[in-house]
N, CA, C and O atoms as CSV, one atom per row, in Angstrom:
chain,resi,resn,atom,element,x,y,z
A,1,MET,N,N,13.213,9.562,21.798
A,1,MET,CA,C,13.661,8.174,21.802
A,1,MET,C,C,12.515,7.286,21.333
A,1,MET,O,O,11.370,7.455,21.752
A,2,LEU,N,N,12.835,6.356,20.476
A,2,LEU,CA,C,11.825,5.448,19.951
A,2,LEU,C,C,11.506,4.361,20.976
A,2,LEU,O,O,12.397,3.833,21.641
A,3,SER,N,N,10.231,4.042,21.088
A,3,SER,CA,C,9.825,2.959,21.975
A,3,SER,C,C,10.211,1.624,21.352
A,3,SER,O,O,10.539,1.543,20.168
A,4,ARG,N,N,10.164,0.598,22.157
A,4,ARG,CA,C,10.487,-0.747,21.663
A,4,ARG,C,C,9.533,-1.137,20.530
A,4,ARG,O,O,9.940,-1.752,19.545
A,5,ARG,N,N,8.265,-0.771,20.687
A,5,ARG,CA,C,7.255,-1.075,19.674
A,5,ARG,C,C,7.574,-0.363,18.361
A,5,ARG,O,O,7.493,-0.964,17.290
A,6,ASN,N,N,7.937,0.920,18.446
A,6,ASN,CA,C,8.278,1.679,17.239
A,6,ASN,C,C,9.537,1.132,16.574
A,6,ASN,O,O,9.629,1.102,15.347
A,7,LEU,N,N,10.493,0.704,17.369
A,7,LEU,CA,C,11.695,0.093,16.797
A,7,LEU,C,C,11.354,-1.200,16.062
A,7,LEU,O,O,11.926,-1.492,15.012
A,8,LEU,N,N,10.425,-1.968,16.613
A,8,LEU,CA,C,9.984,-3.193,15.953
A,8,LEU,C,C,9.309,-2.868,14.620
A,8,LEU,O,O,9.571,-3.524,13.612
A,9,PHE,N,N,8.436,-1.847,14.617
A,9,PHE,CA,C,7.781,-1.430,13.374
A,9,PHE,C,C,8.814,-0.948,12.360
A,9,PHE,O,O,8.718,-1.262,11.174
A,10,LEU,N,N,9.797,-0.189,12.825
A,10,LEU,CA,C,10.845,0.302,11.943
A,10,LEU,C,C,11.619,-0.868,11.329
A,10,LEU,O,O,11.907,-0.868,10.132
A,11,ALA,N,N,11.952,-1.857,12.149
A,11,ALA,CA,C,12.682,-3.029,11.648
A,11,ALA,C,C,11.847,-3.787,10.614
A,11,ALA,O,O,12.368,-4.192,9.575
A,12,PHE,N,N,10.559,-3.980,10.894
A,12,PHE,CA,C,9.701,-4.663,9.920
A,12,PHE,C,C,9.591,-3.843,8.636
A,12,PHE,O,O,9.595,-4.408,7.543
A,13,GLY,N,N,9.493,-2.522,8.754
A,13,GLY,CA,C,9.405,-1.665,7.582
A,13,GLY,C,C,10.657,-1.733,6.728
A,13,GLY,O,O,10.576,-1.807,5.502
A,14,ILE,N,N,11.803,-1.708,7.368
A,14,ILE,CA,C,13.065,-1.813,6.639
A,14,ILE,C,C,13.166,-3.176,5.966
A,14,ILE,O,O,13.581,-3.277,4.812
A,15,GLY,N,N,12.790,-4.213,6.686
A,15,GLY,CA,C,12.815,-5.560,6.103
A,15,GLY,C,C,11.866,-5.689,4.925
A,15,GLY,O,O,12.209,-6.285,3.904
A,16,PHE,N,N,10.666,-5.124,5.069
A,16,PHE,CA,C,9.686,-5.185,3.990
A,16,PHE,C,C,10.187,-4.407,2.774
A,16,PHE,O,O,10.058,-4.875,1.643
A,17,GLY,N,N,10.754,-3.229,3.001
A,17,GLY,CA,C,11.314,-2.446,1.907
A,17,GLY,C,C,12.435,-3.185,1.200
A,17,GLY,O,O,12.536,-3.141,-0.026
A,18,PHE,N,N,13.278,-3.865,1.969
A,18,PHE,CA,C,14.358,-4.663,1.382
A,18,PHE,C,C,13.785,-5.761,0.496
A,18,PHE,O,O,14.266,-5.985,-0.615
A,19,LEU,N,N,12.751,-6.448,0.994
A,19,LEU,CA,C,12.147,-7.525,0.206
A,19,LEU,C,C,11.484,-6.982,-1.064
A,19,LEU,O,O,11.570,-7.605,-2.122
A,20,LEU,N,N,10.822,-5.823,-0.961
A,20,LEU,CA,C,10.241,-5.204,-2.155
A,20,LEU,C,C,11.325,-4.901,-3.180
A,20,LEU,O,O,11.148,-5.144,-4.373
A,21,SER,N,N,12.447,-4.369,-2.705
A,21,SER,CA,C,13.552,-4.046,-3.592
A,21,SER,C,C,14.101,-5.303,-4.258
A,21,SER,O,O,14.318,-5.323,-5.469
A,22,ARG,N,N,14.325,-6.342,-3.473
A,22,ARG,CA,C,14.872,-7.592,-4.014
A,22,ARG,C,C,13.920,-8.253,-5.011
A,22,ARG,O,O,14.369,-8.919,-5.945
A,23,ALA,N,N,12.619,-8.076,-4.821
A,23,ALA,CA,C,11.635,-8.673,-5.726
A,23,ALA,C,C,11.515,-7.890,-7.034
A,23,ALA,O,O,10.897,-8.369,-7.985
A,24,GLY,N,N,12.097,-6.701,-7.090
A,24,GLY,CA,C,12.012,-5.879,-8.288
A,24,GLY,C,C,10.829,-4.934,-8.291
A,24,GLY,O,O,10.561,-4.282,-9.300
A,25,ALA,N,N,10.114,-4.850,-7.175
A,25,ALA,CA,C,8.911,-4.015,-7.101
A,25,ALA,C,C,9.226,-2.529,-7.068
A,25,ALA,O,O,8.312,-1.705,-7.111
A,26,THR,N,N,10.493,-2.173,-6.992
A,26,THR,CA,C,10.870,-0.759,-6.997
A,26,THR,C,C,11.435,-0.331,-8.345
A,26,THR,O,O,11.979,0.765,-8.477
A,27,SER,N,N,11.306,-1.183,-9.329
A,27,SER,CA,C,11.801,-0.868,-10.669
A,27,SER,C,C,10.634,-0.498,-11.579
A,27,SER,O,O,9.788,-1.344,-11.866
A,28,PRO,N,N,10.575,0.753,-12.040
A,28,PRO,CA,C,9.492,1.132,-12.946
A,28,PRO,C,C,9.426,0.251,-14.191
A,28,PRO,O,O,8.336,-0.009,-14.701
A,29,ALA,N,N,10.572,-0.211,-14.688
A,29,ALA,CA,C,10.580,-1.067,-15.877
A,29,ALA,C,C,9.915,-2.409,-15.592
A,29,ALA,O,O,9.154,-2.911,-16.418
A,30,ILE,N,N,10.196,-2.988,-14.435
A,30,ILE,CA,C,9.594,-4.279,-14.091
A,30,ILE,C,C,8.098,-4.122,-13.825
A,30,ILE,O,O,7.303,-4.980,-14.207
A,31,ILE,N,N,7.714,-3.019,-13.166
A,31,ILE,CA,C,6.286,-2.754,-12.934
A,31,ILE,C,C,5.564,-2.590,-14.267
A,31,ILE,O,O,4.477,-3.131,-14.464
A,32,SER,N,N,6.174,-1.842,-15.174
A,32,SER,CA,C,5.578,-1.642,-16.496
A,32,SER,C,C,5.434,-2.972,-17.231
A,32,SER,O,O,4.404,-3.236,-17.850
A,33,ASP,N,N,6.460,-3.802,-17.161
A,33,ASP,CA,C,6.385,-5.115,-17.809
A,33,ASP,C,C,5.264,-5.966,-17.231
A,33,ASP,O,O,4.606,-6.709,-17.958
A,34,LEU,N,N,5.047,-5.859,-15.927
A,34,LEU,CA,C,3.946,-6.593,-15.307
A,34,LEU,C,C,2.609,-6.105,-15.853
A,34,LEU,O,O,1.760,-6.909,-16.238
A,35,LEU,N,N,2.426,-4.793,-15.886
A,35,LEU,CA,C,1.153,-4.237,-16.336
A,35,LEU,C,C,0.900,-4.501,-17.817
A,35,LEU,O,O,-0.251,-4.506,-18.253
A,36,LEU,N,N,1.956,-4.720,-18.595
A,36,LEU,CA,C,1.824,-5.047,-20.010
A,36,LEU,C,C,1.815,-6.561,-20.245
A,36,LEU,O,O,1.798,-7.016,-21.389
A,37,PHE,N,N,1.827,-7.334,-19.155
A,37,PHE,CA,C,1.828,-8.802,-19.211
A,37,PHE,C,C,3.034,-9.353,-19.972
A,37,PHE,O,O,2.933,-10.380,-20.642
A,38,GLU,N,N,4.171,-8.668,-19.867
A,38,GLU,CA,C,5.391,-9.121,-20.524
A,38,GLU,C,C,6.311,-9.881,-19.571
A,38,GLU,O,O,7.069,-10.750,-20.004
A,39,ASP,N,N,6.253,-9.565,-18.286
A,39,ASP,CA,C,7.063,-10.234,-17.267
A,39,ASP,C,C,6.204,-10.328,-16.010
A,39,ASP,O,O,5.897,-9.315,-15.382
A,40,LEU,N,N,5.825,-11.530,-15.656
A,40,LEU,CA,C,4.860,-11.720,-14.571
A,40,LEU,C,C,5.494,-12.093,-13.230
A,40,LEU,O,O,4.799,-12.573,-12.335
A,41,ARG,N,N,6.804,-11.879,-13.081
A,41,ARG,CA,C,7.432,-12.303,-11.821
A,41,ARG,C,C,6.863,-11.558,-10.609
A,41,ARG,O,O,6.768,-12.132,-9.524
A,42,LEU,N,N,6.485,-10.295,-10.780
A,42,LEU,CA,C,5.894,-9.563,-9.654
A,42,LEU,C,C,4.507,-10.089,-9.308
A,42,LEU,O,O,4.032,-9.919,-8.185
A,43,LEU,N,N,3.867,-10.725,-10.272
A,43,LEU,CA,C,2.551,-11.300,-10.007
A,43,LEU,C,C,2.644,-12.341,-8.898
A,43,LEU,O,O,1.725,-12.470,-8.090
A,44,TRP,N,N,3.737,-13.077,-8.856
A,44,TRP,CA,C,3.923,-14.093,-7.804
A,44,TRP,C,C,4.086,-13.430,-6.441
A,44,TRP,O,O,3.602,-13.949,-5.435
A,45,VAL,N,N,4.758,-12.295,-6.406
A,45,VAL,CA,C,4.905,-11.553,-5.150
A,45,VAL,C,C,3.531,-11.087,-4.667
A,45,VAL,O,O,3.198,-11.235,-3.491
A,46,ILE,N,N,2.741,-10.526,-5.577
A,46,ILE,CA,C,1.406,-10.040,-5.234
A,46,ILE,C,C,0.509,-11.199,-4.816
A,46,ILE,O,O,-0.213,-11.101,-3.824
A,47,ALA,N,N,0.551,-12.302,-5.573
A,47,ALA,CA,C,-0.283,-13.466,-5.258
A,47,ALA,C,C,0.080,-14.048,-3.893
A,47,ALA,O,O,-0.800,-14.469,-3.143
A,48,THR,N,N,1.358,-14.071,-3.574
A,48,THR,CA,C,1.792,-14.567,-2.268
A,48,THR,C,C,1.266,-13.675,-1.153
A,48,THR,O,O,0.807,-14.173,-0.126
A,49,ALA,N,N,1.328,-12.358,-1.346
A,49,ALA,CA,C,0.828,-11.416,-0.338
A,49,ALA,C,C,-0.674,-11.577,-0.144
A,49,ALA,O,O,-1.155,-11.573,0.990
A,50,VAL,N,N,-1.415,-11.718,-1.232
A,50,VAL,CA,C,-2.871,-11.888,-1.137
A,50,VAL,C,C,-3.202,-13.202,-0.426
A,50,VAL,O,O,-4.061,-13.233,0.455
A,51,ALA,N,N,-2.525,-14.278,-0.807
A,51,ALA,CA,C,-2.789,-15.577,-0.180
A,51,ALA,C,C,-2.455,-15.550,1.311
A,51,ALA,O,O,-3.243,-16.023,2.130
A,52,LEU,N,N,-1.304,-15.006,1.664
A,52,LEU,CA,C,-0.905,-14.927,3.070
A,52,LEU,C,C,-1.874,-14.051,3.861
A,52,LEU,O,O,-2.279,-14.405,4.968
A,53,GLY,N,N,-2.239,-12.914,3.290
A,53,GLY,CA,C,-3.197,-12.033,3.960
A,53,GLY,C,C,-4.547,-12.701,4.154
A,53,GLY,O,O,-5.179,-12.550,5.200
A,54,GLY,N,N,-4.987,-13.441,3.139
A,54,GLY,CA,C,-6.262,-14.158,3.249
A,54,GLY,C,C,-6.232,-15.221,4.330
A,54,GLY,O,O,-7.168,-15.333,5.122
A,55,VAL,N,N,-5.171,-15.994,4.367
A,55,VAL,CA,C,-5.041,-17.053,5.376
A,55,VAL,C,C,-4.974,-16.458,6.777
A,55,VAL,O,O,-5.644,-16.944,7.688
A,56,LEU,N,N,-4.177,-15.415,6.958
A,56,LEU,CA,C,-4.059,-14.799,8.281
A,56,LEU,C,C,-5.370,-14.140,8.718
A,56,LEU,O,O,-5.712,-14.175,9.900
A,57,THR,N,N,-6.107,-13.540,7.779
A,57,THR,CA,C,-7.399,-12.948,8.104
A,57,THR,C,C,-8.375,-14.037,8.539
A,57,THR,O,O,-9.100,-13.871,9.520
A,58,TRP,N,N,-8.391,-15.137,7.815
A,58,TRP,CA,C,-9.261,-16.261,8.169
A,58,TRP,C,C,-8.880,-16.795,9.554
A,58,TRP,O,O,-9.753,-17.063,10.380
A,59,MET,N,N,-7.581,-16.948,9.804
A,59,MET,CA,C,-7.131,-17.466,11.101
A,59,MET,C,C,-7.537,-16.516,12.231
A,59,MET,O,O,-7.972,-16.966,13.291
A,60,ALA,N,N,-7.397,-15.208,12.009
A,60,ALA,CA,C,-7.753,-14.231,13.043
A,60,ALA,C,C,-9.226,-14.328,13.390
A,60,ALA,O,O,-9.590,-14.267,14.564
A,61,ALA,N,N,-10.080,-14.478,12.383
A,61,ALA,CA,C,-11.523,-14.577,12.629
A,61,ALA,C,C,-11.876,-15.926,13.247
A,61,ALA,O,O,-12.683,-15.998,14.173
A,62,ARG,N,N,-11.278,-16.980,12.740
A,62,ARG,CA,C,-11.607,-18.352,13.191
A,62,ARG,C,C,-11.175,-18.601,14.631
A,62,ARG,O,O,-11.899,-19.228,15.405
A,63,TRP,N,N,-10.008,-18.112,14.981
A,63,TRP,CA,C,-9.457,-18.414,16.294
A,63,TRP,C,C,-9.593,-17.267,17.284
A,63,TRP,O,O,-9.065,-17.342,18.393
A,64,GLY,N,N,-10.292,-16.206,16.897
A,64,GLY,CA,C,-10.568,-15.115,17.827
A,64,GLY,C,C,-9.339,-14.367,18.308
A,64,GLY,O,O,-9.245,-14.012,19.483
A,65,TRP,N,N,-8.409,-14.130,17.417
A,65,TRP,CA,C,-7.214,-13.377,17.798
A,65,TRP,C,C,-7.602,-11.999,18.312
A,65,TRP,O,O,-8.629,-11.443,17.923
A,66,ARG,N,N,-6.775,-11.461,19.181
A,66,ARG,CA,C,-7.032,-10.141,19.767
A,66,ARG,C,C,-5.902,-9.187,19.401
A,66,ARG,O,O,-4.751,-9.593,19.237
A,67,ALA,N,N,-6.256,-7.912,19.276
A,67,ALA,CA,C,-5.256,-6.881,18.995
A,67,ALA,C,C,-4.332,-6.745,20.195
A,67,ALA,O,O,-4.792,-6.696,21.336
A,68,ARG,N,N,-3.049,-6.683,19.943
A,68,ARG,CA,C,-2.076,-6.605,21.043
A,68,ARG,C,C,-2.179,-5.300,21.811
A,68,ARG,O,O,-1.959,-5.276,23.022
A,69,ASN,N,N,-2.512,-4.210,21.122
A,69,ASN,CA,C,-2.493,-2.916,21.810
A,69,ASN,C,C,-3.770,-2.639,22.597
A,69,ASN,O,O,-3.734,-1.887,23.570
A,70,THR,N,N,-4.921,-3.241,22.192
A,70,THR,CA,C,-6.174,-2.964,22.897
A,70,THR,C,C,-6.775,-4.186,23.568
A,70,THR,O,O,-7.591,-4.051,24.480
A,71,GLY,N,N,-6.386,-5.364,23.135
A,71,GLY,CA,C,-6.989,-6.582,23.663
A,71,GLY,C,C,-8.346,-6.902,23.059
A,71,GLY,O,O,-8.960,-7.911,23.406
A,72,GLU,N,N,-8.819,-6.042,22.149
A,72,GLU,CA,C,-10.115,-6.257,21.493
A,72,GLU,C,C,-9.998,-7.375,20.463
A,72,GLU,O,O,-8.946,-7.550,19.849
A,73,PRO,N,N,-11.080,-8.134,20.272
A,73,PRO,CA,C,-11.054,-9.154,19.211
A,73,PRO,C,C,-10.866,-8.490,17.840
A,73,PRO,O,O,-11.402,-7.413,17.579
A,74,ILE,N,N,-10.107,-9.144,16.986
A,74,ILE,CA,C,-9.891,-8.642,15.638
A,74,ILE,C,C,-11.117,-8.990,14.812
A,74,ILE,O,O,-11.495,-10.158,14.713
A,75,THR,N,N,-11.732,-7.984,14.223
A,75,THR,CA,C,-12.915,-8.205,13.391
A,75,THR,C,C,-12.698,-7.547,12.034
A,75,THR,O,O,-11.945,-6.582,11.900
A,76,ILE,N,N,-13.368,-8.087,11.053
A,76,ILE,CA,C,-13.322,-7.525,9.713
A,76,ILE,C,C,-14.700,-6.924,9.457
A,76,ILE,O,O,-15.701,-7.638,9.386
A,77,GLN,N,N,-14.735,-5.618,9.322
A,77,GLN,CA,C,-16.012,-4.937,9.128
A,77,GLN,C,C,-16.126,-4.465,7.686
A,77,GLN,O,O,-15.188,-3.898,7.127
A,78,HIS,N,N,-17.281,-4.706,7.100
A,78,HIS,CA,C,-17.529,-4.244,5.745
A,78,HIS,C,C,-17.901,-2.767,5.787
A,78,HIS,O,O,-18.693,-2.333,6.624
A,79,LYS,N,N,-17.320,-2.016,4.880
A,79,LYS,CA,C,-17.595,-0.585,4.826
A,79,LYS,C,C,-18.586,-0.310,3.708
A,79,LYS,O,O,-18.546,-0.957,2.662
A,80,PRO,N,N,-19.473,0.647,3.928
A,80,PRO,CA,C,-20.433,0.969,2.874
A,80,PRO,C,C,-19.746,1.679,1.705
A,80,PRO,O,O,-18.715,2.329,1.874
A,81,PHE,N,N,-20.333,1.543,0.535
A,81,PHE,CA,C,-19.806,2.217,-0.644
A,81,PHE,C,C,-20.021,3.721,-0.519
A,81,PHE,O,O,-21.074,4.174,-0.071
A,82,LYS,N,N,-19.014,4.486,-0.921
A,82,LYS,CA,C,-19.114,5.942,-0.924
A,82,LYS,C,C,-18.746,6.437,-2.315
A,82,LYS,O,O,-17.874,5.872,-2.975
A,83,ARG,N,N,-19.412,7.489,-2.751
A,83,ARG,CA,C,-19.118,8.037,-4.071
A,83,ARG,C,C,-17.666,8.484,-4.181
A,83,ARG,O,O,-17.081,8.442,-5.264
A,84,GLY,N,N,-17.090,8.907,-3.075
A,84,GLY,CA,C,-15.710,9.372,-3.086
A,84,GLY,C,C,-14.711,8.292,-3.463
A,84,GLY,O,O,-13.590,8.602,-3.865
A,85,LEU,N,N,-15.097,7.039,-3.341
A,85,LEU,CA,C,-14.196,5.954,-3.725
A,85,LEU,C,C,-13.876,6.011,-5.210
A,85,LEU,O,O,-12.762,5.687,-5.623
A,86,ILE,N,N,-14.848,6.421,-6.012
A,86,ILE,CA,C,-14.621,6.514,-7.453
A,86,ILE,C,C,-13.587,7.599,-7.737
A,86,ILE,O,O,-12.663,7.394,-8.525
A,87,VAL,N,N,-13.745,8.745,-7.096
A,87,VAL,CA,C,-12.778,9.837,-7.274
A,87,VAL,C,C,-11.390,9.384,-6.825
A,87,VAL,O,O,-10.399,9.624,-7.515
A,88,GLY,N,N,-11.327,8.733,-5.675
A,88,GLY,CA,C,-10.044,8.250,-5.162
A,88,GLY,C,C,-9.405,7.230,-6.095
A,88,GLY,O,O,-8.195,7.264,-6.317
A,89,ALA,N,N,-10.204,6.330,-6.639
A,89,ALA,CA,C,-9.677,5.322,-7.556
A,89,ALA,C,C,-9.137,5.970,-8.828
A,89,ALA,O,O,-8.103,5.551,-9.350
A,90,VAL,N,N,-9.832,6.988,-9.325
A,90,VAL,CA,C,-9.364,7.694,-10.524
A,90,VAL,C,C,-8.053,8.417,-10.231
A,90,VAL,O,O,-7.125,8.350,-11.037
A,91,LEU,N,N,-7.959,9.106,-9.094
A,91,LEU,CA,C,-6.718,9.788,-8.716
A,91,LEU,C,C,-5.569,8.785,-8.567
A,91,LEU,O,O,-4.449,9.038,-9.011
A,92,PHE,N,N,-5.862,7.658,-7.943
A,92,PHE,CA,C,-4.861,6.607,-7.754
A,92,PHE,C,C,-4.359,6.117,-9.111
A,92,PHE,O,O,-3.153,6.020,-9.338
A,93,GLY,N,N,-5.287,5.813,-10.003
A,93,GLY,CA,C,-4.919,5.310,-11.318
A,93,GLY,C,C,-4.155,6.327,-12.148
A,93,GLY,O,O,-3.193,5.978,-12.832
A,94,LEU,N,N,-4.581,7.591,-12.091
A,94,LEU,CA,C,-3.876,8.640,-12.836
A,94,LEU,C,C,-2.452,8.832,-12.309
A,94,LEU,O,O,-1.513,9.028,-13.080
A,95,GLY,N,N,-2.309,8.774,-10.987
A,95,GLY,CA,C,-0.974,8.908,-10.401
A,95,GLY,C,C,-0.062,7.768,-10.788
A,95,GLY,O,O,1.111,7.979,-11.096
A,96,TRP,N,N,-0.594,6.565,-10.775
A,96,TRP,CA,C,0.201,5.394,-11.140
A,96,TRP,C,C,0.563,5.462,-12.625
A,96,TRP,O,O,1.709,5.215,-13.000
A,97,ALA,N,N,-0.415,5.795,-13.465
A,97,ALA,CA,C,-0.151,5.874,-14.906
A,97,ALA,C,C,0.820,7.001,-15.232
A,97,ALA,O,O,1.682,6.847,-16.097
A,98,GLY,N,N,0.685,8.124,-14.549
A,98,GLY,CA,C,1.541,9.269,-14.826
A,98,GLY,C,C,2.984,9.082,-14.400
A,98,GLY,O,O,3.892,9.639,-15.019
A,99,THR,N,N,3.202,8.312,-13.361
A,99,THR,CA,C,4.565,8.123,-12.852
A,99,THR,C,C,5.174,6.803,-13.307
A,99,THR,O,O,6.396,6.670,-13.371
A,100,GLY,N,N,4.327,5.826,-13.625
A,100,GLY,CA,C,4.829,4.503,-13.963
A,100,GLY,C,C,5.342,3.759,-12.749
A,100,GLY,O,O,6.102,2.798,-12.876
A,101,VAL,N,N,4.927,4.200,-11.571
A,101,VAL,CA,C,5.430,3.644,-10.319
A,101,VAL,C,C,4.260,3.236,-9.437
A,101,VAL,O,O,3.283,3.973,-9.305
A,102,CYS,N,N,4.365,2.070,-8.843
A,102,CYS,CA,C,3.368,1.634,-7.870
A,102,CYS,C,C,3.507,2.504,-6.623
A,102,CYS,O,O,4.592,2.589,-6.047
A,103,PRO,N,N,2.419,3.151,-6.201
A,103,PRO,CA,C,2.519,4.019,-5.027
A,103,PRO,C,C,2.962,3.281,-3.769
A,103,PRO,O,O,3.586,3.873,-2.889
A,104,GLY,N,N,2.649,2.016,-3.682
A,104,GLY,CA,C,3.010,1.256,-2.492
A,104,GLY,C,C,4.502,1.051,-2.319
A,104,GLY,O,O,4.959,0.733,-1.221
A,105,THR,N,N,5.264,1.226,-3.378
A,105,THR,CA,C,6.708,1.011,-3.275
A,105,THR,C,C,7.507,2.307,-3.277
A,105,THR,O,O,8.738,2.280,-3.269
A,106,ALA,N,N,6.814,3.440,-3.289
A,106,ALA,CA,C,7.508,4.731,-3.374
A,106,ALA,C,C,8.483,4.944,-2.215
A,106,ALA,O,O,9.584,5.450,-2.433
A,107,LEU,N,N,8.110,4.576,-1.005
A,107,LEU,CA,C,9.016,4.764,0.139
A,107,LEU,C,C,10.260,3.892,0.008
A,107,LEU,O,O,11.362,4.309,0.366
A,108,ALA,N,N,10.076,2.677,-0.509
A,108,ALA,CA,C,11.243,1.816,-0.716
A,108,ALA,C,C,12.160,2.416,-1.779
A,108,ALA,O,O,13.382,2.322,-1.673
A,109,MET,N,N,11.569,3.031,-2.802
A,109,MET,CA,C,12.378,3.685,-3.837
A,109,MET,C,C,13.163,4.855,-3.252
A,109,MET,O,O,14.334,5.055,-3.575
A,110,ILE,N,N,12.507,5.621,-2.391
A,110,ILE,CA,C,13.201,6.737,-1.736
A,110,ILE,C,C,14.360,6.190,-0.909
A,110,ILE,O,O,15.450,6.763,-0.895
A,111,GLY,N,N,14.115,5.075,-0.219
A,111,GLY,CA,C,15.170,4.437,0.564
A,111,GLY,C,C,16.337,3.955,-0.286
A,111,GLY,O,O,17.473,3.894,0.185
A,112,GLU,N,N,16.054,3.612,-1.539
A,112,GLU,CA,C,17.118,3.204,-2.463
A,112,GLU,C,C,17.871,4.402,-3.031
A,112,GLU,O,O,18.896,4.245,-3.695
A,113,GLY,N,N,17.350,5.607,-2.762
A,113,GLY,CA,C,18.006,6.809,-3.260
A,113,GLY,C,C,17.550,7.237,-4.640
A,113,GLY,O,O,18.225,8.031,-5.295
A,114,LYS,N,N,16.421,6.727,-5.092
A,114,LYS,CA,C,15.886,7.125,-6.396
A,114,LYS,C,C,15.167,8.460,-6.228
A,114,LYS,O,O,14.059,8.526,-5.695
A,115,GLY,N,N,15.820,9.520,-6.693
A,115,GLY,CA,C,15.332,10.877,-6.480
A,115,GLY,C,C,13.948,11.141,-7.049
A,115,GLY,O,O,13.165,11.878,-6.449
A,116,PHE,N,N,13.628,10.544,-8.212
A,116,PHE,CA,C,12.319,10.799,-8.801
A,116,PHE,C,C,11.193,10.318,-7.895
A,116,PHE,O,O,10.064,10.798,-8.000
A,117,ALA,N,N,11.489,9.379,-7.009
A,117,ALA,CA,C,10.459,8.856,-6.108
A,117,ALA,C,C,10.004,9.908,-5.106
A,117,ALA,O,O,8.915,9.792,-4.543
A,118,LEU,N,N,10.819,10.930,-4.875
A,118,LEU,CA,C,10.385,12.034,-4.019
A,118,LEU,C,C,9.172,12.726,-4.637
A,118,LEU,O,O,8.260,13.134,-3.918
A,119,TRP,N,N,9.156,12.860,-5.961
A,119,TRP,CA,C,8.005,13.440,-6.660
A,119,TRP,C,C,6.798,12.526,-6.534
A,119,TRP,O,O,5.671,12.990,-6.361
A,120,VAL,N,N,7.039,11.233,-6.620
A,120,VAL,CA,C,5.938,10.276,-6.453
A,120,VAL,C,C,5.366,10.398,-5.045
A,120,VAL,O,O,4.148,10.439,-4.869
A,121,GLY,N,N,6.246,10.458,-4.039
A,121,GLY,CA,C,5.788,10.628,-2.651
A,121,GLY,C,C,4.991,11.902,-2.463
A,121,GLY,O,O,3.968,11.907,-1.778
A,122,ALA,N,N,5.462,12.992,-3.077
A,122,ALA,CA,C,4.721,14.258,-2.993
A,122,ALA,C,C,3.355,14.118,-3.666
A,122,ALA,O,O,2.356,14.636,-3.168
A,123,GLY,N,N,3.319,13.419,-4.793
A,123,GLY,CA,C,2.048,13.195,-5.486
A,123,GLY,C,C,1.089,12.365,-4.657
A,123,GLY,O,O,-0.118,12.604,-4.676
A,124,ILE,N,N,1.613,11.394,-3.931
A,124,ILE,CA,C,0.774,10.565,-3.058
A,124,ILE,C,C,0.149,11.435,-1.971
A,124,ILE,O,O,-1.051,11.348,-1.710
A,125,VAL,N,N,0.959,12.264,-1.350
A,125,VAL,CA,C,0.454,13.140,-0.280
A,125,VAL,C,C,-0.581,14.115,-0.840
A,125,VAL,O,O,-1.653,14.285,-0.259
A,126,LEU,N,N,-0.263,14.756,-1.969
A,126,LEU,CA,C,-1.205,15.705,-2.566
A,126,LEU,C,C,-2.480,15.016,-3.044
A,126,LEU,O,O,-3.581,15.536,-2.860
A,127,GLY,N,N,-2.329,13.854,-3.650
A,127,GLY,CA,C,-3.500,13.106,-4.128
A,127,GLY,C,C,-4.388,12.648,-2.991
A,127,GLY,O,O,-5.613,12.710,-3.093
A,128,ALA,N,N,-3.779,12.186,-1.902
A,128,ALA,CA,C,-4.572,11.763,-0.743
A,128,ALA,C,C,-5.301,12.954,-0.134
A,128,ALA,O,O,-6.458,12.842,0.269
A,129,GLY,N,N,-4.621,14.089,-0.070
A,129,GLY,CA,C,-5.267,15.293,0.455
A,129,GLY,C,C,-6.408,15.754,-0.429
A,129,GLY,O,O,-7.480,16.106,0.064
A,130,ALA,N,N,-6.182,15.754,-1.743
A,130,ALA,CA,C,-7.237,16.168,-2.680
A,130,ALA,C,C,-8.410,15.194,-2.628
A,130,ALA,O,O,-9.569,15.610,-2.627
A,131,GLY,N,N,-8.108,13.906,-2.586
A,131,GLY,CA,C,-9.178,12.915,-2.503
A,131,GLY,C,C,-9.995,13.055,-1.238
A,131,GLY,O,O,-11.218,12.913,-1.261
A,132,SER,N,N,-9.317,13.336,-0.127
A,132,SER,CA,C,-10.013,13.527,1.142
A,132,SER,C,C,-10.913,14.759,1.101
A,132,SER,O,O,-12.050,14.720,1.570
A,133,ALA,N,N,-10.399,15.852,0.536
A,133,ALA,CA,C,-11.193,17.082,0.439
A,133,ALA,C,C,-12.415,16.873,-0.457
A,133,ALA,O,O,-13.514,17.323,-0.132
A,134,ILE,N,N,-12.219,16.198,-1.574
A,134,ILE,CA,C,-13.341,15.934,-2.485
A,134,ILE,C,C,-14.366,15.020,-1.814
A,134,ILE,O,O,-15.572,15.223,-1.949
A,135,ASN,N,N,-13.877,14.018,-1.095
A,135,ASN,CA,C,-14.773,13.093,-0.406
A,135,ASN,C,C,-15.620,13.826,0.640
A,135,ASN,O,O,-16.818,13.569,0.762
A,136,ARG,N,N,-14.996,14.738,1.393
A,136,ARG,CA,C,-15.750,15.510,2.391
A,136,ARG,C,C,-16.827,16.353,1.710
A,136,ARG,O,O,-17.950,16.456,2.203
A,137,ARG,N,N,-16.478,16.949,0.584
A,137,ARG,CA,C,-17.436,17.778,-0.148
A,137,ARG,C,C,-18.608,16.917,-0.669
A,137,ARG,O,O,-19.762,17.343,-0.623
A,138,LEU,N,N,-18.304,15.719,-1.157
A,138,LEU,CA,C,-19.364,14.825,-1.640
A,138,LEU,C,C,-20.283,14.373,-0.511
A,138,LEU,O,O,-21.493,14.243,-0.700
A,139,GLU,N,N,-19.697,14.132,0.672
A,139,GLU,CA,C,-20.501,13.690,1.811
A,139,GLU,C,C,-21.459,14.786,2.294
A,139,GLU,O,O,-22.553,14.490,2.775
A,140,ARG,N,N,-21.046,16.042,2.166
A,140,ARG,CA,C,-21.900,17.155,2.581
A,140,ARG,C,C,-23.069,17.358,1.614
A,140,ARG,O,O,-24.094,17.938,1.971
A,141,GLY,N,N,-22.892,16.868,0.385
A,141,GLY,CA,C,-23.978,16.959,-0.602
A,141,GLY,C,C,-23.816,18.105,-1.433
A,141,GLY,O,O,-24.634,18.345,-2.320
């Protein structure tokens, strides 16, 4: 049985997926048009998300918001650069270029019943696993 918290997350996820679908973010043609600077409507969706995230991050730091599950103050910590980030970025870019699909919308595509998105999802899992393994190897030296 799902907890109340998990049901809330599920509802937000379904709502977010619906909004991604309505914005056209699950259409490979629209994503391609954005990347070719032919149709910039998705740029407004991305810009809105960045602006909202920036404002909420600033508010959390300014007003000392606390995490609901731990009660700890919300902090933004800078992470050091790791060589594995380059490998991960290359894998991310190759996956996006090879599929023509934004990895962030793959689950919404699966929810829409787009069968090819199952391959994208599998690629995300395999790419994340490969990137993690390579990163561990780089950290060991």
